[in-house]
N, C-alpha and C positions, 0 to 999 in steps of 0.2 A: 529453635528460637529465631534463627536467621530467616527461615521461611515465613514465620509469622510476621516478621518485620517487613518482608517483601509484600505480603498480603495487605498489611496495614498501610504501607506507603502507596500501594496501588489503589486502595480504597480512598485515600486522601486525594489522589490524582483524579479519580473518577468523580469525586465530589466537586473538585475544582472545575472539571469540564462542565458539569451540570450548572454550577454557579456562573461560570463564564458564558454559557449559552443563554441563561436567563438574563444576564446583564446585557448581552448583545441584543437580545430580543426586546429589551425595554426601550421603546422609542416614543415615549410620551412627548407630545408637542410642548415646546418651551424648554425641554430638558437640554441643557448645554452639553455639547460633545466634549469628550476629554481633551485636555490640552495636548498639543503635538509633542511637548517635551517629555510626557509621561512614558512614551515608548523608549526614549533614551535612558530614563531612570530604570525602566524594566530591564533593558539590555545590560546596564551596569551591574545589576543584581545577578542576572543570568551569568555574566562573565565571572563575577566574584565567586559564585558557587562552583563554577568549573575550575577556577584557579585553586580554590581550597581543596578540591578533589585531586588535582594534578600533583600537589605536594604531599598528599596523605595516602594516596593509593598508587602503588607502583605499576599497576596494570597487569595485563595478561602476559606472563613472562616470555613465552615463545614469540608472541607478536612484537612486543616492545623491543626485545633483544635483537630480533631480526631486522626491524626498522633501523635500530641504532647501527648495526653492522653494515646495512646497506648505505646509510648516510655517510659513514666513514669511508667506505669503498668508493661511492659515487664522487665524493670530494677529491679522492686521490686520482681517479681516472674515469670520468663519466663515459666517454665513448667506448672504453674497454670494459665496461661494467659486466656485461653478459659473457664476455670471453675470459673473465678472471677465474672461472671455475667455481665461483660462489653460488650456493643455492639461491635462486631468484625466480619465484613463480608469479611475480607481478609483471604486467606490461610496462613499457618504458615511461608512460605518462607521469606516474608519481615519482619516478626516479629523479626527475628535474626538481621536484619539491625537496626530496631528500638530499640532492646535491646542494641546494641552498642551505639546508639545515646543517649539513656537514661543513660547508665553508664558514657558516656563522659560528659553529663550534670551534673551528680553528682560529678564527679572528679573535674570539672572546676567551680563548684558552680554557674552554670548558672541559672538565674531566669526563672520562667515559662513563663513570658510575655516579656522576653528580646529579642532584635534583634538577639542575639547570638543563642538562642534556635531555632528561625525561620530559621536562616542560617543552623544550623545543620540538621533540617528537610528537607530542600531543597537540601542539598549538595549531597546526593547519586545520585539523578537524574541528577544533573549538571555534576558530574564525569562520569556518564554513557553517557551523551552527548559527553564529551571529548573523551572517549574511542571509541565511535561509529565513531567519525570524524577520529580518527587514523586508525580504522579498514577500513573505506572506502578508506582512503588515501593509505594504504598498498595494499589492493586488486587492486585498480586502477593502482597504480604504477607498480605492477607486470604484469598487462595485457596491459597497454597502456602507461606507462612511467610517469615521474614526472609532466609533463605539464598537462596532463589530470587529474592526481591524485590531484594536487593542486586545479584545477578548481572545481572538484567534491566535494572535502572537504570543499571548501569555500561556495558553495551553500547549503551544508547541515548544516554546523556549524553556518552560519549567517542567516539561515532560521528563520523568525519570528515565524512560526508554531512550530518549535523545541524549540526555546528559551522560548516562553510564557508558555509552559507546565511545565518545571522544575523550571525556575528562577522566574516566575511571579505567576503562579497558585499554585505551590508547590506539584504537583502530581508526580507519579513515573512511568508513561508510558514509559519513556526513559529506565528505568532499565529492565522492562519486554520486551520491543522491542529489546534491545541489546541481551538478552538471546535467544529469538525466532529467531532473525536474525542469530546469531552464530550457532544455531541448524540447520537451513536450509542450511547455507553455508557448514557446516560439512557434511550434507547429499549429497550435490552436489559433494563433494570430496570423497564420499563413506567412510567417517569416521563415521561408524554407531554407534559405542559405544559412541563416543564423542557426536554425535547428540542426542542419546537417553538420555544421562545424562543432556545435556543442555535443552532439551525439558522438562524433569522432573523438572528442576529448574525453567523454565519459568512457568510451571503449578503450582508450589509451590508459585510463586509470584502473579499470577493472573489467574483466571479460564478462561479468554479469550483465553488462549493458546489452548483450545479445538476447537476454530474456525479453527485452522490450522491442526487439526488431520486428515482430509481427505488427505492432502498432504503426511503425514507420512504413512498412511495406503496404499496409492497408491505405494509409494516407497517400502514398505514391501512386498506388493503383487507382484510387478514386480520381486523382488528378490527371490520369492518363487514359481515362475511358474515352471511347470514340467521340462523344459529344464535347469533351473538354480538352482533348489531346492537342489540338492546333494552337490553343492559347497558353498551354501549360508546359509543353515539352522543352522549350528553351530554358524556362526557369528551373525545371526539374533537372535538366542536364547540368546547368550551372551549379545548382545546389549540391548534386552528387559529386561534381568535380571539386567543389570547395571542400567538402568533407574528406574526400580522398587525398586532396593536396595537403590538408592539415595533418592527416594521419601520416603521410609520407615524410613531411618536414620533421615531425617529432621522432620518427624512428630512424631517420637518415643518419644522424651521428653515430648510432649504435651499429647500423647496417654496414658501415665502412669496414668494420673489423669482423663481420660475420659472413657466412655463406649466403648465397642467393636464397630468397624465400624463407630465411630463418625466422622471421616474425610469425609466419603461419605455423611453423613447427612449434614455436614457443607457445602460441595460443592453444594449439592442439594438445601439447604436453600439459599445460596448465589445466585445461578442461578435463583431461584424462586422469589427473592426479586425485589422490584421496578416494579410491574406489570402494567406498563404503555405502551401505544403505542410507545411513544418516550419520553425521558427525556432530552430535549434541544438538541437532535441530529437533525441537519438540514437534513432531509432525506425524503423519499417518504411519510411516515406517517405524518411528520411535514407539508409537502406540502398539505396534505388533512385536516389540522387543528387538528391533533391528539396530539399536544404537551401536555403532562401530562393528556391525556385522559386514562381511564382504558383500558387495552388491550382486555377486554371482550366486549367493545363497537363495534357496527356493522359498517362496511365500505363496502358498496355495497354487501349486502347479508351475507357476512362472517365477523367474528370478526377480529380485528387487529392481535390477536394471531394466528388465523388460516391462515391469509394471510402471516404472518411472517414465519410460519412453512413451508408453501408451497414454498415460495421464497427461503428458506434455502435449501430445498431438490432440487429445480430446479438449484440453483447456484452450489450445490455440484456435481450434475450430469454433468453440463457443465464443471466444473473444471476438473473432472475426464476424460471427453472426450478430453480435451486439453492435459492433461497429457499423455493419452494413444497414441494420434496421434502426439503429438509434438516430433520433432526429435532433438531439440537443448537444450542446458543446460538452456536457458532462461525460459523454461517451468516451472522449479522449482520456480523461483522468480516471474514469471507471476502468477502462481497458488496461491502463498501466497498473492500477491497483490490483485488478483481478489477475493479470499475468504474473506479477511478482508473488502474490499471496498463494496462487494455485501451484506455481512451481515450488515454492518453499514447502507447502504442506504435502504435495503429492509426488515430487521428484526425488530421485536418489542423489547422494553426494552433497546434500545441503548442510551448510554450517549454521550455527545458531544465530548469526548476525544477518543472514541474507534477507530477512523479512523487513529490515530497516527502511528501505524506500517506500514500503507500503504506507507508512505513516504520513509522509508528505502528500502522497497521492490521495489518500482517504480524506485529508483535510481540504485539498484542492477540489475534490469531488463534492464535498459538503458546501464549499464556497459557491460553486457554480450551480449546484442542484437545489440548495437550500432545503435539502431533505435531511431531517435529523437522524435518519437511519445511517447516513454516511458518518455523522458525528459519533454515533454509537459504535460503528465499526472502527473508527479512529481510536476511540477509547479502549475498545476490546483488544485490538491488535497491539496497542501500546502496553496494556497490562501483560498480555502473554509474551510479548517480545522482551519486556523488562525482566519478567520473572525467569525466562529462559536464559537470557544473557547474564543476569546477576548470579543465577545458580551455577552456570558454567565458569564464570569469572572467579567466584570464590573457591570452587573446587580446583580450578587450574592454579590459583595462587598457592594452594596447599599441596600441589602435585597429585591431585586425585582426579578420577574420571566419574562421570555420572553413570550409575548402575542402570542397565537396560530396563529393569523393572522398578526403578525408583518411583514411589507413589506421586511425587511432585511432577516428575516427567510425564507420567501417565495422565494426570489431571490436566496439565497445560496442553499436552498433545491433543487430548479430546476437545478441549476448549478451542484450540486452533482449527480443528476439523469443523466444529460447530460454526465458528466465525466464517470459514470459507463457504459453508452452506448458505449462510445469510448473504454473503457476497454474491453467490450464484443467484439466489432469489432476487436480489436487486437487479442483476443483469436481465433476468427474465421479465422483471417489471418494466425495464427500459424498452425491451422488445415489444411487450404488450401495449405500452403507451404509444409506440410508433405505429402499431397496427391500427389502434383506435384513431389516432390522428390522421392516418391515411384514409381510413374509412369515412371520416367526416369531411374530407376534401370534396368539393363539388366535381362531378364528372365533366361538366362543361363550364366554360367561363360565365360568370354572372354579368349580365349586361347592365350597363349604367342606365339609369332612367333618362329618358329624352326630356330635355328642358324646353 
């Protein structure tokens, strides 16, 4: 019955995406654009839905209880947090947020098991949801007008896959995704210093920011080619220095009580943790029955770890090829979308929530490409991500695990693989369009007629 509800809710969401798309496309002359205040009314309803879920859904027990313990410890001794002996696999960035939550709890005399403490834990991600909705609205309004902007904001803010992460589960993927999205947006506008700082902040929040590093390396390489090196090297040096400086400033309070280079060991330990083929991520390895199997187990001659490494290298090379040959701004957002979706579907050690950033990048790719295939990918990934996370959340709240051969897991994993295939096909289309555009360019400059 629960799974049927997931399917029904997903069908309603897809229907809403279709209606929103038609509404946005309706641009008859004389038709008045929606009032500016409507977005704030929508934001109010989005917030109310999330608050209702905050107080009715306790969240994923392991994650919520861990965040609560971290908040209490950070409030007691933030610089000594990592030397306290407490399990802590997150980088220092989000510990500052948890420090503020812990101090707020102390000031307001909030109990450890109270609904108010649960609300405090969930609130940063909920606020990140709201900021992201406003960001999408502003960007779309600038490029396509308020009608398009309202439609796009609605399908993101009322997206069940977005709501369940922050308000129901209690995770912070919305905070991480906001920073990485802002970094890529800044990169497309050539605001390199801002982009570097935002990427450093994203990396301080979650090490999954490293998945997007090929995009930033491509952008840096492009700006340091022989023909552009002389005018870009100073700006690139300043940008890199700014990002490194922000990273150092945020880790410095913790580093005073740690051994030299502890932060690198911490990231390495975090990335090496949970050595399974997949951890409830409905992907290729889940499709093969690998849920919670050791990544050293063999799948068709090679281990899951070896297959995952191979696929990451192949995906990176493909993404770089799209970047090099792509001629439109959409290549930035497409590359970000492809990297996160390919790693989620094809790599080992993936958790169910790691697909989350794909949603904002699919929507941004649609905004800049105006290609409805990107909107279809946004809807498709939203459905699979919601069903994956909802299934795991409900199982986790009852102390259960997803069976490796659960029919729902198999179906959604196959659908994710199909969606990745469509994403690859769109990348090939970008490359082909670039080849056609290049072929149409004149080989010699066209002379102006003599007047």
